[in-house]
Structures are given as C-alpha cells and as structure tokens.
PyMOL Python script that loads the backbone (N, CA, C, O; Angstrom):
from pymol import cmd

cmd.read_pdbstr("""\
ATOM      1  N   UNK A   1      26.461  79.336  66.689  1.00  0.00           N
ATOM      2  CA  UNK A   1      25.616  78.170  66.668  1.00  0.00           C
ATOM      3  C   UNK A   1      24.320  78.458  67.396  1.00  0.00           C
ATOM      4  O   UNK A   1      24.046  77.867  68.440  1.00  0.00           O
ATOM      5  N   UNK A   2      23.529  79.352  66.858  1.00  0.00           N
ATOM      6  CA  UNK A   2      22.262  79.704  67.475  1.00  0.00           C
ATOM      7  C   UNK A   2      21.170  78.668  67.228  1.00  0.00           C
ATOM      8  O   UNK A   2      20.269  78.514  68.052  1.00  0.00           O
ATOM      9  N   UNK A   3      21.239  77.967  66.123  1.00  0.00           N
ATOM     10  CA  UNK A   3      20.180  77.030  65.750  1.00  0.00           C
ATOM     11  C   UNK A   3      20.660  75.591  65.894  1.00  0.00           C
ATOM     12  O   UNK A   3      21.013  74.954  64.902  1.00  0.00           O
ATOM     13  N   UNK A   4      20.677  75.083  67.102  1.00  0.00           N
ATOM     14  CA  UNK A   4      21.061  73.701  67.334  1.00  0.00           C
ATOM     15  C   UNK A   4      19.829  72.809  67.241  1.00  0.00           C
ATOM     16  O   UNK A   4      18.746  73.171  67.700  1.00  0.00           O
ATOM     17  N   UNK A   5      20.010  71.662  66.651  1.00  0.00           N
ATOM     18  CA  UNK A   5      18.922  70.703  66.508  1.00  0.00           C
ATOM     19  C   UNK A   5      19.365  69.372  67.098  1.00  0.00           C
ATOM     20  O   UNK A   5      20.482  68.915  66.855  1.00  0.00           O
ATOM     21  N   UNK A   6      18.497  68.766  67.862  1.00  0.00           N
ATOM     22  CA  UNK A   6      18.765  67.452  68.420  1.00  0.00           C
ATOM     23  C   UNK A   6      18.058  66.408  67.581  1.00  0.00           C
ATOM     24  O   UNK A   6      16.873  66.543  67.277  1.00  0.00           O
ATOM     25  N   UNK A   7      18.777  65.381  67.213  1.00  0.00           N
ATOM     26  CA  UNK A   7      18.205  64.282  66.446  1.00  0.00           C
ATOM     27  C   UNK A   7      18.485  62.998  67.216  1.00  0.00           C
ATOM     28  O   UNK A   7      19.623  62.738  67.608  1.00  0.00           O
ATOM     29  N   UNK A   8      17.446  62.198  67.429  1.00  0.00           N
ATOM     30  CA  UNK A   8      17.598  60.908  68.102  1.00  0.00           C
ATOM     31  C   UNK A   8      17.316  59.801  67.104  1.00  0.00           C
ATOM     32  O   UNK A   8      16.304  59.826  66.404  1.00  0.00           O
ATOM     33  N   UNK A   9      18.209  58.837  67.043  1.00  0.00           N
ATOM     34  CA  UNK A   9      18.024  57.688  66.160  1.00  0.00           C
ATOM     35  C   UNK A   9      17.922  56.427  67.005  1.00  0.00           C
ATOM     36  O   UNK A   9      18.753  56.187  67.881  1.00  0.00           O
ATOM     37  N   UNK A  10      16.910  55.633  66.742  1.00  0.00           N
ATOM     38  CA  UNK A  10      16.738  54.353  67.407  1.00  0.00           C
ATOM     39  C   UNK A  10      17.366  53.302  66.503  1.00  0.00           C
ATOM     40  O   UNK A  10      16.706  52.766  65.612  1.00  0.00           O
ATOM     41  N   UNK A  11      18.626  53.012  66.731  1.00  0.00           N
ATOM     42  CA  UNK A  11      19.358  52.119  65.843  1.00  0.00           C
ATOM     43  C   UNK A  11      18.839  50.691  65.900  1.00  0.00           C
ATOM     44  O   UNK A  11      19.071  49.917  64.972  1.00  0.00           O
ATOM     45  N   UNK A  12      18.145  50.328  66.964  1.00  0.00           N
ATOM     46  CA  UNK A  12      17.630  48.971  67.087  1.00  0.00           C
ATOM     47  C   UNK A  12      16.555  48.676  66.042  1.00  0.00           C
ATOM     48  O   UNK A  12      16.403  47.533  65.610  1.00  0.00           O
ATOM     49  N   UNK A  13      15.822  49.688  65.643  1.00  0.00           N
ATOM     50  CA  UNK A  13      14.738  49.471  64.686  1.00  0.00           C
ATOM     51  C   UNK A  13      14.894  50.303  63.424  1.00  0.00           C
ATOM     52  O   UNK A  13      13.946  50.437  62.650  1.00  0.00           O
ATOM     53  N   UNK A  14      16.056  50.853  63.209  1.00  0.00           N
ATOM     54  CA  UNK A  14      16.284  51.673  62.032  1.00  0.00           C
ATOM     55  C   UNK A  14      16.252  50.799  60.782  1.00  0.00           C
ATOM     56  O   UNK A  14      16.917  49.765  60.720  1.00  0.00           O
ATOM     57  N   UNK A  15      15.496  51.211  59.818  1.00  0.00           N
ATOM     58  CA  UNK A  15      15.410  50.451  58.579  1.00  0.00           C
ATOM     59  C   UNK A  15      14.312  50.994  57.699  1.00  0.00           C
ATOM     60  O   UNK A  15      13.708  52.027  57.988  1.00  0.00           O
ATOM     61  N   UNK A  16      14.068  50.292  56.640  1.00  0.00           N
ATOM     62  CA  UNK A  16      13.008  50.701  55.727  1.00  0.00           C
ATOM     63  C   UNK A  16      11.797  49.808  55.928  1.00  0.00           C
ATOM     64  O   UNK A  16      11.915  48.669  56.379  1.00  0.00           O
ATOM     65  N   UNK A  17      10.670  50.324  55.598  1.00  0.00           N
ATOM     66  CA  UNK A  17       9.420  49.573  55.694  1.00  0.00           C
ATOM     67  C   UNK A  17       8.396  50.233  54.808  1.00  0.00           C
ATOM     68  O   UNK A  17       8.657  51.275  54.207  1.00  0.00           O
ATOM     69  N   UNK A  18       7.237  49.628  54.727  1.00  0.00           N
ATOM     70  CA  UNK A  18       6.203  50.212  53.870  1.00  0.00           C
ATOM     71  C   UNK A  18       5.685  51.529  54.425  1.00  0.00           C
ATOM     72  O   UNK A  18       5.669  51.743  55.637  1.00  0.00           O
ATOM     73  N   UNK A  19       5.267  52.400  53.533  1.00  0.00           N
ATOM     74  CA  UNK A  19       4.631  53.642  53.963  1.00  0.00           C
ATOM     75  C   UNK A  19       3.383  53.248  54.746  1.00  0.00           C
ATOM     76  O   UNK A  19       2.583  52.439  54.276  1.00  0.00           O
ATOM     77  N   UNK A  20       3.216  53.806  55.913  1.00  0.00           N
ATOM     78  CA  UNK A  20       2.079  53.479  56.766  1.00  0.00           C
ATOM     79  C   UNK A  20       2.455  52.572  57.921  1.00  0.00           C
ATOM     80  O   UNK A  20       1.669  52.424  58.857  1.00  0.00           O
ATOM     81  N   UNK A  21       3.643  51.954  57.885  1.00  0.00           N
ATOM     82  CA  UNK A  21       4.056  51.026  58.937  1.00  0.00           C
ATOM     83  C   UNK A  21       4.257  51.735  60.272  1.00  0.00           C
ATOM     84  O   UNK A  21       3.835  51.223  61.309  1.00  0.00           O
ATOM     85  N   UNK A  22       4.890  52.896  60.263  1.00  0.00           N
ATOM     86  CA  UNK A  22       5.089  53.634  61.518  1.00  0.00           C
ATOM     87  C   UNK A  22       3.755  54.061  62.106  1.00  0.00           C
ATOM     88  O   UNK A  22       3.577  54.048  63.324  1.00  0.00           O
ATOM     89  N   UNK A  23       2.826  54.435  61.254  1.00  0.00           N
ATOM     90  CA  UNK A  23       1.493  54.809  61.718  1.00  0.00           C
ATOM     91  C   UNK A  23       0.805  53.610  62.369  1.00  0.00           C
ATOM     92  O   UNK A  23       0.124  53.766  63.382  1.00  0.00           O
ATOM     93  N   UNK A  24       0.975  52.418  61.798  1.00  0.00           N
ATOM     94  CA  UNK A  24       0.387  51.207  62.371  1.00  0.00           C
ATOM     95  C   UNK A  24       0.975  50.924  63.746  1.00  0.00           C
ATOM     96  O   UNK A  24       0.247  50.529  64.657  1.00  0.00           O
ATOM     97  N   UNK A  25       2.272  51.118  63.911  1.00  0.00           N
ATOM     98  CA  UNK A  25       2.903  50.916  65.219  1.00  0.00           C
ATOM     99  C   UNK A  25       2.332  51.870  66.253  1.00  0.00           C
ATOM    100  O   UNK A  25       2.081  51.480  67.394  1.00  0.00           O
ATOM    101  N   UNK A  26       2.129  53.107  65.860  1.00  0.00           N
ATOM    102  CA  UNK A  26       1.512  54.086  66.766  1.00  0.00           C
ATOM    103  C   UNK A  26       0.076  53.689  67.096  1.00  0.00           C
ATOM    104  O   UNK A  26      -0.349  53.779  68.248  1.00  0.00           O
ATOM    105  N   UNK A  27      -0.663  53.253  66.091  1.00  0.00           N
ATOM    106  CA  UNK A  27      -2.053  52.841  66.304  1.00  0.00           C
ATOM    107  C   UNK A  27      -2.131  51.662  67.272  1.00  0.00           C
ATOM    108  O   UNK A  27      -3.028  51.613  68.115  1.00  0.00           O
ATOM    109  N   UNK A  28      -1.200  50.714  67.158  1.00  0.00           N
ATOM    110  CA  UNK A  28      -1.190  49.566  68.065  1.00  0.00           C
ATOM    111  C   UNK A  28      -0.862  49.988  69.494  1.00  0.00           C
ATOM    112  O   UNK A  28      -1.305  49.344  70.445  1.00  0.00           O
ATOM    113  N   UNK A  29      -0.105  51.042  69.652  1.00  0.00           N
ATOM    114  CA  UNK A  29       0.238  51.533  70.992  1.00  0.00           C
ATOM    115  C   UNK A  29      -0.926  52.268  71.652  1.00  0.00           C
ATOM    116  O   UNK A  29      -1.004  52.347  72.878  1.00  0.00           O
ATOM    117  N   UNK A  30      -1.820  52.798  70.840  1.00  0.00           N
ATOM    118  CA  UNK A  30      -2.921  53.606  71.375  1.00  0.00           C
ATOM    119  C   UNK A  30      -4.295  52.977  71.174  1.00  0.00           C
ATOM    120  O   UNK A  30      -5.278  53.426  71.764  1.00  0.00           O
ATOM    121  N   UNK A  31      -4.367  51.934  70.339  1.00  0.00           N
ATOM    122  CA  UNK A  31      -5.650  51.313  69.938  1.00  0.00           C
ATOM    123  C   UNK A  31      -6.603  52.361  69.369  1.00  0.00           C
ATOM    124  O   UNK A  31      -7.807  52.329  69.620  1.00  0.00           O
ATOM    125  N   UNK A  32      -6.042  53.284  68.602  1.00  0.00           N
ATOM    126  CA  UNK A  32      -6.828  54.302  67.911  1.00  0.00           C
ATOM    127  C   UNK A  32      -6.481  54.259  66.438  1.00  0.00           C
ATOM    128  O   UNK A  32      -5.309  54.208  66.064  1.00  0.00           O
ATOM    129  N   UNK A  33      -7.502  54.279  65.610  1.00  0.00           N
ATOM    130  CA  UNK A  33      -7.297  54.262  64.167  1.00  0.00           C
ATOM    131  C   UNK A  33      -7.027  55.682  63.681  1.00  0.00           C
ATOM    132  O   UNK A  33      -7.912  56.537  63.688  1.00  0.00           O
ATOM    133  N   UNK A  34      -5.798  55.910  63.264  1.00  0.00           N
ATOM    134  CA  UNK A  34      -5.371  57.243  62.847  1.00  0.00           C
ATOM    135  C   UNK A  34      -5.258  57.372  61.330  1.00  0.00           C
ATOM    136  O   UNK A  34      -4.842  58.413  60.820  1.00  0.00           O
ATOM    137  N   UNK A  35      -5.628  56.316  60.617  1.00  0.00           N
ATOM    138  CA  UNK A  35      -5.412  56.278  59.171  1.00  0.00           C
ATOM    139  C   UNK A  35      -6.166  57.379  58.434  1.00  0.00           C
ATOM    140  O   UNK A  35      -5.611  58.006  57.531  1.00  0.00           O
ATOM    141  N   UNK A  36      -7.407  57.622  58.799  1.00  0.00           N
ATOM    142  CA  UNK A  36      -8.194  58.644  58.107  1.00  0.00           C
ATOM    143  C   UNK A  36      -7.550  60.020  58.166  1.00  0.00           C
ATOM    144  O   UNK A  36      -7.492  60.730  57.161  1.00  0.00           O
ATOM    145  N   UNK A  37      -7.072  60.391  59.335  1.00  0.00           N
ATOM    146  CA  UNK A  37      -6.405  61.695  59.496  1.00  0.00           C
ATOM    147  C   UNK A  37      -5.114  61.746  58.676  1.00  0.00           C
ATOM    148  O   UNK A  37      -4.802  62.750  58.036  1.00  0.00           O
ATOM    149  N   UNK A  38      -4.378  60.643  58.713  1.00  0.00           N
ATOM    150  CA  UNK A  38      -3.115  60.573  57.984  1.00  0.00           C
ATOM    151  C   UNK A  38      -3.351  60.706  56.484  1.00  0.00           C
ATOM    152  O   UNK A  38      -2.669  61.476  55.807  1.00  0.00           O
ATOM    153  N   UNK A  39      -4.320  59.951  55.971  1.00  0.00           N
ATOM    154  CA  UNK A  39      -4.624  60.003  54.538  1.00  0.00           C
ATOM    155  C   UNK A  39      -5.101  61.394  54.117  1.00  0.00           C
ATOM    156  O   UNK A  39      -4.777  61.860  53.025  1.00  0.00           O
ATOM    157  N   UNK A  40      -5.861  62.045  54.974  1.00  0.00           N
ATOM    158  CA  UNK A  40      -6.386  63.377  54.656  1.00  0.00           C
ATOM    159  C   UNK A  40      -5.266  64.409  54.530  1.00  0.00           C
ATOM    160  O   UNK A  40      -5.404  65.393  53.803  1.00  0.00           O
ATOM    161  N   UNK A  41      -4.164  64.185  55.236  1.00  0.00           N
ATOM    162  CA  UNK A  41      -3.074  65.162  55.244  1.00  0.00           C
ATOM    163  C   UNK A  41      -1.898  64.798  54.339  1.00  0.00           C
ATOM    164  O   UNK A  41      -0.842  65.425  54.430  1.00  0.00           O
ATOM    165  N   UNK A  42      -2.053  63.819  53.484  1.00  0.00           N
ATOM    166  CA  UNK A  42      -0.951  63.419  52.602  1.00  0.00           C
ATOM    167  C   UNK A  42      -0.624  64.462  51.546  1.00  0.00           C
ATOM    168  O   UNK A  42       0.528  64.587  51.131  1.00  0.00           O
ATOM    169  N   UNK A  43      -1.618  65.203  51.113  1.00  0.00           N
ATOM    170  CA  UNK A  43      -1.421  66.247  50.095  1.00  0.00           C
ATOM    171  C   UNK A  43      -0.719  65.721  48.845  1.00  0.00           C
ATOM    172  O   UNK A  43       0.121  66.408  48.264  1.00  0.00           O
ATOM    173  N   UNK A  44      -1.067  64.496  48.433  1.00  0.00           N
ATOM    174  CA  UNK A  44      -0.509  63.950  47.204  1.00  0.00           C
ATOM    175  C   UNK A  44       0.906  63.438  47.297  1.00  0.00           C
ATOM    176  O   UNK A  44       1.479  63.050  46.278  1.00  0.00           O
ATOM    177  N   UNK A  45       1.495  63.420  48.479  1.00  0.00           N
ATOM    178  CA  UNK A  45       2.884  62.977  48.609  1.00  0.00           C
ATOM    179  C   UNK A  45       3.045  61.473  48.433  1.00  0.00           C
ATOM    180  O   UNK A  45       4.081  61.013  47.953  1.00  0.00           O
ATOM    181  N   UNK A  46       2.027  60.703  48.817  1.00  0.00           N
ATOM    182  CA  UNK A  46       2.067  59.247  48.677  1.00  0.00           C
ATOM    183  C   UNK A  46       0.743  58.776  48.097  1.00  0.00           C
ATOM    184  O   UNK A  46      -0.281  59.450  48.214  1.00  0.00           O
ATOM    185  N   UNK A  47       0.782  57.616  47.476  1.00  0.00           N
ATOM    186  CA  UNK A  47      -0.414  57.006  46.908  1.00  0.00           C
ATOM    187  C   UNK A  47      -1.257  56.431  48.053  1.00  0.00           C
ATOM    188  O   UNK A  47      -0.789  55.553  48.779  1.00  0.00           O
ATOM    189  N   UNK A  48      -2.484  56.913  48.220  1.00  0.00           N
ATOM    190  CA  UNK A  48      -3.323  56.524  49.351  1.00  0.00           C
ATOM    191  C   UNK A  48      -3.542  55.018  49.466  1.00  0.00           C
ATOM    192  O   UNK A  48      -3.432  54.487  50.571  1.00  0.00           O
ATOM    193  N   UNK A  49      -3.849  54.294  48.369  1.00  0.00           N
ATOM    194  CA  UNK A  49      -4.021  52.838  48.507  1.00  0.00           C
ATOM    195  C   UNK A  49      -2.756  52.125  48.997  1.00  0.00           C
ATOM    196  O   UNK A  49      -2.842  51.138  49.727  1.00  0.00           O
ATOM    197  N   UNK A  50      -1.589  52.623  48.597  1.00  0.00           N
ATOM    198  CA  UNK A  50      -0.329  52.016  49.034  1.00  0.00           C
ATOM    199  C   UNK A  50      -0.125  52.258  50.527  1.00  0.00           C
ATOM    200  O   UNK A  50       0.297  51.357  51.253  1.00  0.00           O
ATOM    201  N   UNK A  51      -0.423  53.467  50.984  1.00  0.00           N
ATOM    202  CA  UNK A  51      -0.300  53.789  52.408  1.00  0.00           C
ATOM    203  C   UNK A  51      -1.255  52.918  53.220  1.00  0.00           C
ATOM    204  O   UNK A  51      -0.874  52.359  54.249  1.00  0.00           O
ATOM    205  N   UNK A  52      -2.499  52.807  52.751  1.00  0.00           N
ATOM    206  CA  UNK A  52      -3.491  52.012  53.473  1.00  0.00           C
ATOM    207  C   UNK A  52      -3.081  50.546  53.544  1.00  0.00           C
ATOM    208  O   UNK A  52      -3.249  49.914  54.587  1.00  0.00           O
ATOM    209  N   UNK A  53      -2.553  50.000  52.467  1.00  0.00           N
ATOM    210  CA  UNK A  53      -2.113  48.618  52.465  1.00  0.00           C
ATOM    211  C   UNK A  53      -0.957  48.415  53.448  1.00  0.00           C
ATOM    212  O   UNK A  53      -0.972  47.466  54.232  1.00  0.00           O
ATOM    213  N   UNK A  54       0.035  49.291  53.411  1.00  0.00           N
ATOM    214  CA  UNK A  54       1.164  49.188  54.340  1.00  0.00           C
ATOM    215  C   UNK A  54       0.716  49.281  55.787  1.00  0.00           C
ATOM    216  O   UNK A  54       1.223  48.565  56.651  1.00  0.00           O
ATOM    217  N   UNK A  55      -0.236  50.165  56.047  1.00  0.00           N
ATOM    218  CA  UNK A  55      -0.781  50.346  57.397  1.00  0.00           C
ATOM    219  C   UNK A  55      -1.501  49.078  57.849  1.00  0.00           C
ATOM    220  O   UNK A  55      -1.230  48.555  58.929  1.00  0.00           O
ATOM    221  N   UNK A  56      -2.419  48.589  57.019  1.00  0.00           N
ATOM    222  CA  UNK A  56      -3.249  47.438  57.417  1.00  0.00           C
ATOM    223  C   UNK A  56      -2.433  46.150  57.555  1.00  0.00           C
ATOM    224  O   UNK A  56      -2.645  45.380  58.492  1.00  0.00           O
ATOM    225  N   UNK A  57      -1.517  45.917  56.640  1.00  0.00           N
ATOM    226  CA  UNK A  57      -0.695  44.707  56.717  1.00  0.00           C
ATOM    227  C   UNK A  57       0.218  44.756  57.941  1.00  0.00           C
ATOM    228  O   UNK A  57       0.334  43.769  58.667  1.00  0.00           O
ATOM    229  N   UNK A  58       0.858  45.884  58.172  1.00  0.00           N
ATOM    230  CA  UNK A  58       1.732  46.015  59.344  1.00  0.00           C
ATOM    231  C   UNK A  58       0.939  45.883  60.626  1.00  0.00           C
ATOM    232  O   UNK A  58       1.375  45.210  61.560  1.00  0.00           O
ATOM    233  N   UNK A  59      -0.229  46.520  60.683  1.00  0.00           N
ATOM    234  CA  UNK A  59      -1.063  46.442  61.869  1.00  0.00           C
ATOM    235  C   UNK A  59      -1.483  44.994  62.133  1.00  0.00           C
ATOM    236  O   UNK A  59      -1.418  44.527  63.270  1.00  0.00           O
ATOM    237  N   UNK A  60      -1.910  44.292  61.096  1.00  0.00           N
ATOM    238  CA  UNK A  60      -2.370  42.913  61.264  1.00  0.00           C
ATOM    239  C   UNK A  60      -1.229  41.985  61.671  1.00  0.00           C
ATOM    240  O   UNK A  60      -1.372  41.210  62.616  1.00  0.00           O
ATOM    241  N   UNK A  61      -0.105  42.052  60.974  1.00  0.00           N
ATOM    242  CA  UNK A  61       1.003  41.144  61.268  1.00  0.00           C
ATOM    243  C   UNK A  61       1.651  41.440  62.617  1.00  0.00           C
ATOM    244  O   UNK A  61       1.908  40.526  63.399  1.00  0.00           O
ATOM    245  N   UNK A  62       1.910  42.702  62.884  1.00  0.00           N
ATOM    246  CA  UNK A  62       2.527  43.066  64.164  1.00  0.00           C
ATOM    247  C   UNK A  62       1.568  42.811  65.317  1.00  0.00           C
ATOM    248  O   UNK A  62       1.965  42.286  66.357  1.00  0.00           O
ATOM    249  N   UNK A  63       0.313  43.182  65.132  1.00  0.00           N
ATOM    250  CA  UNK A  63      -0.685  42.969  66.180  1.00  0.00           C
ATOM    251  C   UNK A  63      -0.872  41.493  66.482  1.00  0.00           C
ATOM    252  O   UNK A  63      -0.910  41.100  67.648  1.00  0.00           O
ATOM    253  N   UNK A  64      -0.990  40.670  65.447  1.00  0.00           N
ATOM    254  CA  UNK A  64      -1.153  39.226  65.653  1.00  0.00           C
ATOM    255  C   UNK A  64       0.087  38.628  66.323  1.00  0.00           C
ATOM    256  O   UNK A  64      -0.025  37.750  67.178  1.00  0.00           O
ATOM    257  N   UNK A  65       1.248  39.102  65.935  1.00  0.00           N
ATOM    258  CA  UNK A  65       2.488  38.620  66.548  1.00  0.00           C
ATOM    259  C   UNK A  65       2.530  38.959  68.037  1.00  0.00           C
ATOM    260  O   UNK A  65       2.951  38.138  68.852  1.00  0.00           O
ATOM    261  N   UNK A  66       2.101  40.145  68.383  1.00  0.00           N
ATOM    262  CA  UNK A  66       2.095  40.543  69.797  1.00  0.00           C
ATOM    263  C   UNK A  66       1.072  39.741  70.594  1.00  0.00           C
ATOM    264  O   UNK A  66       1.337  39.362  71.735  1.00  0.00           O
ATOM    265  N   UNK A  67      -0.099  39.476  70.003  1.00  0.00           N
ATOM    266  CA  UNK A  67      -1.110  38.662  70.679  1.00  0.00           C
ATOM    267  C   UNK A  67      -0.559  37.249  70.890  1.00  0.00           C
ATOM    268  O   UNK A  67      -0.719  36.678  71.969  1.00  0.00           O
ATOM    269  N   UNK A  68       0.078  36.692  69.881  1.00  0.00           N
ATOM    270  CA  UNK A  68       0.675  35.365  70.002  1.00  0.00           C
ATOM    271  C   UNK A  68       1.726  35.357  71.104  1.00  0.00           C
ATOM    272  O   UNK A  68       1.767  34.435  71.919  1.00  0.00           O
ATOM    273  N   UNK A  69       2.566  36.367  71.132  1.00  0.00           N
ATOM    274  CA  UNK A  69       3.619  36.446  72.160  1.00  0.00           C
ATOM    275  C   UNK A  69       2.994  36.463  73.553  1.00  0.00           C
ATOM    276  O   UNK A  69       3.456  35.749  74.443  1.00  0.00           O
ATOM    277  N   UNK A  70       1.944  37.271  73.755  1.00  0.00           N
ATOM    278  CA  UNK A  70       1.286  37.333  75.058  1.00  0.00           C
ATOM    279  C   UNK A  70       0.710  35.976  75.442  1.00  0.00           C
ATOM    280  O   UNK A  70       0.928  35.498  76.554  1.00  0.00           O
ATOM    281  N   UNK A  71      -0.029  35.353  74.517  1.00  0.00           N
ATOM    282  CA  UNK A  71      -0.671  34.076  74.809  1.00  0.00           C
ATOM    283  C   UNK A  71       0.349  32.982  75.094  1.00  0.00           C
ATOM    284  O   UNK A  71       0.117  32.128  75.951  1.00  0.00           O
ATOM    285  N   UNK A  72       1.471  32.996  74.390  1.00  0.00           N
ATOM    286  CA  UNK A  72       2.497  31.971  74.593  1.00  0.00           C
ATOM    287  C   UNK A  72       3.165  32.095  75.959  1.00  0.00           C
ATOM    288  O   UNK A  72       3.828  31.164  76.417  1.00  0.00           O
ATOM    289  N   UNK A  73       2.992  33.233  76.600  1.00  0.00           N
ATOM    290  CA  UNK A  73       3.553  33.449  77.933  1.00  0.00           C
ATOM    291  C   UNK A  73       2.483  33.447  79.028  1.00  0.00           C
ATOM    292  O   UNK A  73       2.745  33.813  80.173  1.00  0.00           O
ATOM    293  N   UNK A  74       1.285  33.031  78.653  1.00  0.00           N
ATOM    294  CA  UNK A  74       0.211  32.932  79.635  1.00  0.00           C
ATOM    295  C   UNK A  74      -0.407  34.263  80.022  1.00  0.00           C
ATOM    296  O   UNK A  74      -1.071  34.368  81.054  1.00  0.00           O
ATOM    297  N   UNK A  75      -0.191  35.285  79.196  1.00  0.00           N
ATOM    298  CA  UNK A  75      -0.746  36.611  79.467  1.00  0.00           C
ATOM    299  C   UNK A  75      -1.984  36.802  78.600  1.00  0.00           C
ATOM    300  O   UNK A  75      -1.921  36.630  77.382  1.00  0.00           O
ATOM    301  N   UNK A  76      -3.088  37.149  79.207  1.00  0.00           N
ATOM    302  CA  UNK A  76      -4.312  37.407  78.453  1.00  0.00           C
ATOM    303  C   UNK A  76      -4.225  38.794  77.814  1.00  0.00           C
ATOM    304  O   UNK A  76      -4.127  39.792  78.528  1.00  0.00           O
ATOM    305  N   UNK A  77      -4.261  38.873  76.487  1.00  0.00           N
ATOM    306  CA  UNK A  77      -4.203  40.197  75.843  1.00  0.00           C
ATOM    307  C   UNK A  77      -5.464  40.992  76.180  1.00  0.00           C
ATOM    308  O   UNK A  77      -6.539  40.413  76.335  1.00  0.00           O
ATOM    309  N   UNK A  78      -5.338  42.297  76.292  1.00  0.00           N
ATOM    310  CA  UNK A  78      -6.527  43.118  76.531  1.00  0.00           C
ATOM    311  C   UNK A  78      -7.547  42.928  75.401  1.00  0.00           C
ATOM    312  O   UNK A  78      -7.181  42.900  74.226  1.00  0.00           O
ATOM    313  N   UNK A  79      -8.816  42.800  75.764  1.00  0.00           N
ATOM    314  CA  UNK A  79      -9.869  42.586  74.767  1.00  0.00           C
ATOM    315  C   UNK A  79      -9.878  43.670  73.708  1.00  0.00           C
ATOM    316  O   UNK A  79     -10.044  43.377  72.524  1.00  0.00           O
ATOM    317  N   UNK A  80      -9.698  44.935  74.121  1.00  0.00           N
ATOM    318  CA  UNK A  80      -9.754  46.022  73.135  1.00  0.00           C
ATOM    319  C   UNK A  80      -8.604  45.928  72.133  1.00  0.00           C
ATOM    320  O   UNK A  80      -8.742  46.337  70.980  1.00  0.00           O
ATOM    321  N   UNK A  81      -7.462  45.384  72.584  1.00  0.00           N
ATOM    322  CA  UNK A  81      -6.320  45.231  71.686  1.00  0.00           C
ATOM    323  C   UNK A  81      -6.632  44.183  70.622  1.00  0.00           C
ATOM    324  O   UNK A  81      -6.422  44.416  69.432  1.00  0.00           O
ATOM    325  N   UNK A  82      -7.135  43.027  71.055  1.00  0.00           N
ATOM    326  CA  UNK A  82      -7.476  41.966  70.115  1.00  0.00           C
ATOM    327  C   UNK A  82      -8.542  42.424  69.140  1.00  0.00           C
ATOM    328  O   UNK A  82      -8.436  42.171  67.940  1.00  0.00           O
ATOM    329  N   UNK A  83      -9.569  43.095  69.641  1.00  0.00           N
ATOM    330  CA  UNK A  83     -10.649  43.600  68.774  1.00  0.00           C
ATOM    331  C   UNK A  83     -10.113  44.615  67.771  1.00  0.00           C
ATOM    332  O   UNK A  83     -10.499  44.601  66.602  1.00  0.00           O
ATOM    333  N   UNK A  84      -9.220  45.497  68.230  1.00  0.00           N
ATOM    334  CA  UNK A  84      -8.649  46.518  67.352  1.00  0.00           C
ATOM    335  C   UNK A  84      -7.856  45.860  66.225  1.00  0.00           C
ATOM    336  O   UNK A  84      -8.006  46.232  65.061  1.00  0.00           O
ATOM    337  N   UNK A  85      -7.018  44.890  66.562  1.00  0.00           N
ATOM    338  CA  UNK A  85      -6.213  44.207  65.551  1.00  0.00           C
ATOM    339  C   UNK A  85      -7.114  43.463  64.564  1.00  0.00           C
ATOM    340  O   UNK A  85      -6.935  43.571  63.351  1.00  0.00           O
ATOM    341  N   UNK A  86      -8.074  42.714  65.084  1.00  0.00           N
ATOM    342  CA  UNK A  86      -8.964  41.925  64.218  1.00  0.00           C
ATOM    343  C   UNK A  86      -9.805  42.801  63.311  1.00  0.00           C
ATOM    344  O   UNK A  86     -10.087  42.426  62.173  1.00  0.00           O
ATOM    345  N   UNK A  87     -10.204  43.947  63.794  1.00  0.00           N
ATOM    346  CA  UNK A  87     -11.080  44.820  62.989  1.00  0.00           C
ATOM    347  C   UNK A  87     -10.341  45.548  61.873  1.00  0.00           C
ATOM    348  O   UNK A  87     -10.977  46.133  60.997  1.00  0.00           O
ATOM    349  N   UNK A  88      -9.020  45.524  61.889  1.00  0.00           N
ATOM    350  CA  UNK A  88      -8.251  46.227  60.868  1.00  0.00           C
ATOM    351  C   UNK A  88      -7.470  45.307  59.954  1.00  0.00           C
ATOM    352  O   UNK A  88      -6.562  45.748  59.249  1.00  0.00           O
ATOM    353  N   UNK A  89      -7.818  44.035  59.961  1.00  0.00           N
ATOM    354  CA  UNK A  89      -7.130  43.088  59.085  1.00  0.00           C
ATOM    355  C   UNK A  89      -7.411  43.444  57.614  1.00  0.00           C
ATOM    356  O   UNK A  89      -8.510  43.880  57.270  1.00  0.00           O
ATOM    357  N   UNK A  90      -6.406  43.249  56.761  1.00  0.00           N
ATOM    358  CA  UNK A  90      -6.619  43.571  55.341  1.00  0.00           C
ATOM    359  C   UNK A  90      -7.631  42.642  54.688  1.00  0.00           C
ATOM    360  O   UNK A  90      -7.920  42.782  53.499  1.00  0.00           O
TER     361      UNK A  90
END
""", "prot")
cmd.dss("prot")
cmd.show_as("cartoon", "prot")
cmd.util.cbc("prot")
cmd.orient("prot")
C-alpha cells in the first residue's frame, strides 16, 4: 500500500448543485471574483454561460441570505461584502 489517498467528505453539505456554486461559495469567503480564471480553465468541459449563471445566482442568493442573517442579529455586514454581493447579482 504505497499509494494511500486521504479523502474528506463534508456530509453536512454533501449534495448536488449548479456548476459554479462551489466557486461562488469560495468567492463569498474571499470577496474575490474568481469566475474569469475558472472560465478560462474549463477547456470545454462545461458550458460557460451555464457555469456563469450557476455562479452568479448562487453568489447572489447565498450572499443576500448571509447579509440578512447578519442584519437580523444586529451585526453590521462588512461594506466590502455587501458591495461584492450586490455587484455580482445576475
């Protein structure tokens, strides 16, 4: 057994979603738009408009949900987070 591989599964969020959704989650964590780099490296594996739609919709819905959650608890969301979410709405 020279070639052992470790695989970690997050069962709490395991499921299917639109192509681009995981990228949107990463973008929301960093407030950096990574879509251009991702699209450039697809090499024809996925349809670019479909990826972009999945990314933008997930980013908008998840981002807005997080802003709502913060505001409902009296927490002021960081300005850059709100601006990032608003600027990427579909």
